[in-house]
C-alpha positions as CSV (number, residue, x, y, z in Angstrom):
1,M,-0.1,-0.6,0.1
2,L,0.6,3.1,-0.5
3,N,0.1,7.1,0.0
4,L,-0.2,8.6,-2.8
5,S,-1.1,11.4,-1.8
6,L,2.5,12.3,-0.5
7,F,4.2,11.0,-3.3
8,S,2.3,13.4,-5.5
9,K,4.3,16.2,-4.5
10,N,7.9,16.2,-3.9
11,D,9.8,17.7,-0.9
12,S,9.6,21.5,-1.8
13,E,6.0,21.4,-2.5
14,L,6.3,19.4,1.0
15,D,7.9,22.1,2.7
16,D,5.6,25.2,0.9
17,M,2.3,23.3,2.0
18,N,3.8,23.7,5.6
19,N,4.5,26.9,5.5
20,M,0.6,27.4,4.1
21,Q,-1.0,24.6,7.0
22,D,-3.1,27.6,8.7
23,S,-4.8,29.1,5.4
24,Y,-5.1,24.4,4.5
25,Y,-8.5,23.3,3.6
26,P,-8.7,19.6,2.4
27,E,-10.2,19.1,-0.7
28,T,-13.6,17.8,-0.8
29,I,-12.3,14.0,-2.8
30,E,-10.4,13.9,0.4
31,V,-12.4,14.3,3.5
32,I,-15.0,11.9,1.3
33,N,-11.9,9.2,1.4
34,C,-10.9,9.8,5.0
35,I,-14.8,9.4,5.8
36,L,-14.9,6.0,3.7
37,N,-11.7,4.8,6.2
38,A,-13.3,5.8,9.0
39,P,-15.2,2.6,9.1
40,L,-12.7,0.6,7.9
41,I,-10.7,1.0,10.8
42,F,-13.1,-0.3,13.6
43,V,-14.1,-3.3,11.3
44,S,-10.0,-4.2,10.4
45,I,-9.0,-3.9,14.4
46,I,-11.7,-5.8,15.5
47,G,-11.6,-8.5,12.5
48,N,-7.9,-9.2,12.9
49,A,-7.5,-9.1,17.0
50,L,-10.7,-11.3,16.7
51,V,-8.4,-14.1,14.3
52,L,-5.3,-13.6,15.9
53,T,-6.9,-14.0,19.6
54,A,-9.2,-17.6,18.4
55,I,-5.7,-18.8,16.9
56,S,-4.1,-17.6,20.5
57,R,-7.0,-20.1,22.4
58,T,-7.2,-23.2,19.5
59,P,-3.4,-24.6,20.9
60,S,-4.7,-27.3,17.6
61,L,-4.4,-24.4,15.5
62,R,-0.7,-23.5,15.8
63,S,0.6,-26.7,14.4
64,A,-0.3,-25.7,10.8
65,P,2.2,-23.9,8.7
66,S,-0.6,-21.8,7.2
67,I,-1.9,-20.3,9.8
68,V,1.8,-19.0,10.1
69,F,1.3,-17.1,8.1
70,L,-2.5,-16.2,8.9
71,C,-0.8,-15.2,11.9
72,S,1.8,-13.1,10.0
73,L,-1.4,-11.8,8.0
74,A,-3.4,-10.7,10.9
75,V,-1.0,-8.7,12.8
76,S,-0.1,-7.0,9.4
77,D,-3.6,-6.2,8.4
78,L,-3.6,-5.3,12.3
79,L,-1.6,-2.4,12.2
80,V,-2.9,-1.3,8.6
81,G,-5.8,-0.4,11.5
82,L,-4.5,0.2,14.7
83,V,-1.3,2.9,12.9
84,V,-1.0,3.0,9.3
85,Q,-5.2,4.6,9.1
86,P,-5.6,6.8,11.9
87,V,-1.9,8.1,10.5
88,Y,-3.0,8.9,7.4
89,I,-6.4,10.2,7.9
90,S,-4.1,13.0,9.9
91,N,-2.3,13.9,7.2
92,A,-5.2,14.5,4.5
93,L,-7.0,16.5,6.9
94,I,-4.4,18.6,9.2
95,Y,-1.3,19.9,8.6
96,S,1.9,20.3,11.3
97,E,4.6,21.7,12.5
98,S,6.1,18.2,12.9
99,S,3.7,17.6,9.1
100,S,6.6,16.3,6.6
101,A,8.4,14.2,9.5
102,L,4.8,12.9,10.1
103,K,4.7,12.6,6.7
104,Q,7.7,10.4,5.6
105,A,6.7,7.8,8.9
106,T,2.9,7.5,7.5
107,E,5.2,5.9,4.7
108,V,7.2,3.9,6.0
109,M,4.6,2.0,7.7
110,F,2.4,2.2,4.3
111,F,4.9,0.3,2.9
112,L,5.5,-2.3,5.5
113,A,2.1,-2.8,6.9
114,C,0.6,-3.3,2.8
115,G,4.3,-5.0,1.7
116,V,3.8,-7.5,4.4
117,S,0.2,-8.2,3.7
118,L,1.5,-8.6,-0.2
119,S,3.8,-10.7,0.4
120,T,2.3,-12.7,2.6
121,M,-1.0,-13.4,0.3
122,T,1.6,-14.6,-2.0
123,A,3.6,-17.4,0.4
124,I,-0.2,-18.6,1.1
125,S,-0.7,-19.2,-2.4
126,V,2.7,-20.6,-2.6
127,D,2.0,-23.1,0.1
128,R,-1.5,-24.1,-1.3
129,F,-0.1,-24.9,-4.4
130,L,2.9,-26.9,-2.2
131,A,0.2,-28.6,-0.3
132,L,-1.5,-30.1,-4.1
133,R,1.8,-31.0,-5.9
134,Y,3.4,-32.7,-2.5
135,H,0.2,-33.6,-0.5
136,M,2.2,-37.0,0.0
137,R,5.2,-34.9,1.5
138,Y,3.7,-31.8,2.4
139,S,4.5,-31.7,6.3
140,D,8.4,-32.6,5.0
141,V,8.4,-29.6,3.0
142,M,6.5,-27.2,4.6
143,T,7.1,-27.2,8.5
144,V,5.4,-24.3,11.5
145,K,9.7,-23.5,11.6
146,R,10.3,-23.2,7.6
147,A,6.8,-20.7,7.6
148,L,8.0,-18.8,11.0
149,Y,11.1,-18.6,8.8
150,T,9.6,-17.5,5.4
151,S,7.5,-14.9,8.0
152,A,10.0,-13.3,10.4
153,S,12.4,-13.1,6.2
154,L,9.2,-11.3,5.5
155,W,9.2,-8.7,7.7
156,L,12.4,-7.9,7.8
157,V,12.7,-7.4,4.2
158,F,10.4,-5.4,4.0
159,I,11.8,-3.4,7.3
160,F,14.4,-2.2,5.6
161,L,13.1,-1.8,2.3
162,S,10.6,1.1,4.0
163,F,13.4,3.3,5.1
164,L,14.4,3.6,1.3
165,R,11.9,6.6,1.3
166,I,13.4,8.3,4.5
167,W,16.7,8.1,2.3
168,K,14.8,10.4,-0.1
169,R,15.4,7.7,-2.9
170,S,11.6,8.6,-4.4
171,L,12.2,7.2,-7.9
172,L,13.7,3.6,-6.3
173,F,11.6,3.3,-3.8
174,L,8.5,3.9,-6.5
175,A,10.2,1.2,-8.6
176,I,10.3,-1.4,-5.4
177,V,6.9,-0.2,-5.2
178,V,6.2,-1.4,-8.7
179,S,8.5,-4.2,-9.6
180,G,7.0,-5.8,-6.0
181,I,3.4,-5.6,-6.6
182,A,4.6,-7.1,-10.2
183,I,6.0,-10.5,-8.8
184,C,3.6,-10.7,-6.2
185,F,0.8,-10.9,-8.4
186,F,3.3,-13.2,-11.0
187,I,3.6,-15.5,-8.6
188,S,0.3,-16.2,-7.3
189,T,-1.0,-16.1,-10.8
190,F,1.3,-18.8,-11.6
191,S,0.9,-20.5,-8.2
192,Y,-3.1,-20.5,-9.0
193,I,-2.8,-21.8,-12.6
194,R,-0.3,-24.8,-11.2
195,I,-3.4,-25.3,-8.0
196,F,-6.1,-25.9,-10.7
197,Q,-4.3,-27.6,-13.3
198,I,-3.2,-29.8,-10.2
199,V,-7.1,-30.2,-9.6
200,R,-8.5,-30.8,-12.6
201,H,-6.3,-34.0,-12.2
202,H,-7.2,-35.0,-8.6
203,T,-10.7,-34.6,-9.6
204,L,-10.4,-37.1,-12.3
205,V,-8.7,-39.1,-9.9
206,I,-11.0,-38.9,-7.6
207,R,-13.7,-40.1,-10.0
208,S,-12.4,-43.0,-11.5
209,Q,-11.3,-44.5,-7.9
210,Q,-15.1,-43.8,-7.0
211,Q,-16.2,-45.8,-9.7
212,A,-13.8,-48.4,-9.4
213,I,-14.6,-48.9,-5.8
214,N,-17.7,-47.7,-3.5
215,R,-15.6,-46.2,-1.3
216,L,-12.5,-43.5,-1.1
217,S,-9.0,-44.5,0.2
218,A,-7.2,-42.3,2.2
219,D,-4.6,-40.8,0.1
220,T,-7.9,-40.2,-1.7
221,T,-9.9,-37.7,1.1
222,K,-6.0,-36.5,1.9
223,I,-6.1,-35.1,-2.0
224,K,-9.6,-33.6,-1.3
225,Q,-8.9,-32.0,1.5
226,S,-6.5,-30.8,-0.1
227,T,-7.7,-29.4,-3.3
228,K,-11.1,-27.6,-1.6
229,S,-8.5,-25.9,0.8
230,A,-6.6,-24.7,-2.5
231,I,-10.5,-23.1,-4.2
232,N,-11.3,-21.6,-1.1
233,T,-7.6,-20.0,-0.7
234,L,-8.6,-18.5,-4.8
235,I,-10.5,-15.3,-2.9
236,Y,-7.6,-14.7,-1.3
237,F,-5.9,-14.1,-4.6
238,I,-9.3,-12.2,-6.2
239,C,-9.4,-9.9,-3.2
240,M,-5.3,-9.2,-3.4
241,I,-6.0,-8.4,-7.4
242,F,-8.7,-6.3,-6.8
243,C,-7.0,-4.1,-3.8
244,Y,-3.2,-3.9,-5.2
245,L,-4.3,-3.5,-8.8
246,P,-4.9,0.4,-8.5
247,I,-1.9,1.0,-6.3
248,L,0.1,-0.4,-9.3
249,V,-1.0,1.5,-11.5
250,V,-1.2,5.2,-9.6
251,T,2.1,3.8,-9.1
252,I,3.2,3.2,-12.6
253,I,1.7,7.1,-13.2
254,L,4.3,8.4,-10.0
255,A,7.2,6.8,-11.4
256,F,6.3,8.2,-15.4
257,G,6.6,11.5,-13.8
258,Q,3.1,11.9,-14.6
259,P,0.6,14.2,-11.9
260,L,-1.7,12.3,-10.0
261,D,-5.6,13.9,-9.8
262,N,-6.7,13.6,-6.2
263,R,-9.5,11.5,-7.2
264,L,-7.3,8.3,-7.6
265,H,-6.4,8.8,-3.9
266,I,-8.7,6.8,-4.0
267,A,-6.9,3.9,-4.8
268,D,-5.3,3.5,-0.9
269,T,-8.8,3.4,0.8
270,I,-9.0,0.3,-2.1
271,A,-6.0,-1.1,-1.0
272,F,-6.5,-1.1,2.3
273,L,-10.3,-2.7,2.2
274,N,-8.3,-5.8,2.0
275,S,-7.7,-5.6,5.7
276,S,-10.7,-5.3,6.5
277,I,-11.7,-8.2,4.3
278,N,-8.9,-10.4,5.3
279,P,-10.5,-11.6,9.1
280,F,-13.7,-12.7,7.3
281,L,-11.5,-14.1,4.4
282,Y,-10.0,-16.1,7.5
283,C,-13.5,-17.5,9.4
284,W,-14.7,-18.2,5.7
285,R,-12.2,-20.2,5.1
286,T,-12.0,-22.8,8.5
287,Q,-14.0,-23.9,10.3
288,E,-12.1,-24.2,13.6
289,I,-10.8,-20.4,13.1
290,R,-14.3,-19.4,12.6
291,A,-15.8,-21.8,15.2
292,A,-13.2,-19.9,17.5
293,V,-14.1,-16.6,16.9
294,W,-17.7,-17.6,17.3
295,K,-16.8,-18.6,20.7
296,I,-15.0,-15.9,22.2
297,V,-18.3,-13.3,20.3
298,R,-20.6,-15.8,22.9
299,N,-18.8,-15.9,25.5
300,F,-18.1,-11.4,25.1
301,L,-21.9,-11.1,24.6
302,C,-22.6,-13.2,27.5
303,K,-20.6,-11.3,30.0
304,G,-21.9,-8.4,28.7
305,A,-25.5,-9.5,29.2
306,R,-24.5,-10.5,32.9
307,Q,-23.2,-7.1,33.8
308,T,-26.4,-5.5,32.1
């Protein structure tokens, strides 16, 4: 994710804007953009906090590598709701004496949280591909420890890259953003193409076994479960393309030095939307998470009813 309104202005323009802070009034489109972000903040915080709490209270969930990636994704999405969006709204509506430093901090947080979120969704697509491609050896290929190392590496890489903006290397930063989004799109697209090729093959295998015998073997049952899980995660890919494609397009426009229409800043909000959607996808995709979240909500409502 990228604060496009900040990149559309160079450093000298930012200084001029600081000098005019007393007479500053946000444009209508910026106000509308902030209004759209306000409810997304609450959805992102509550949704991702519930998912993380549910996973922490359910030991059986913590033994799966895919849950490690989901936790990393939930943490980055929670960071968006807790930090990035509130600061984004403040930058759009208010200018202060420290606005230049605040804007740089916002850009760092934008790139860090959204870079981790996007790359983790890409890792999830690769994980599902491996689960189908090596369904008999998946537990050896992808372990919880390897998933932890991968998630930690993604966080470290994006922490490092996010500080390029502080070093005033705007063009390099934009090039990294464009390249990163494009690479994630390519890897995810390749993974899901391969997933559906494998799913098609597995479907034919299952049908042939069902015709040959009137029961499913343990291996076929495992294939069927992996296939269902892979198909379910396709929704992640669809949401990722929908939410991050506008950012990619607008960043390319900025990289070529073209002026940015303020109406295109809505691309930020569309990218923010992904952090609010993901918790619902966790619950829809994983029955255990859905049950654990509902248990927490039910206990909270019951406790509130007893207090009243």
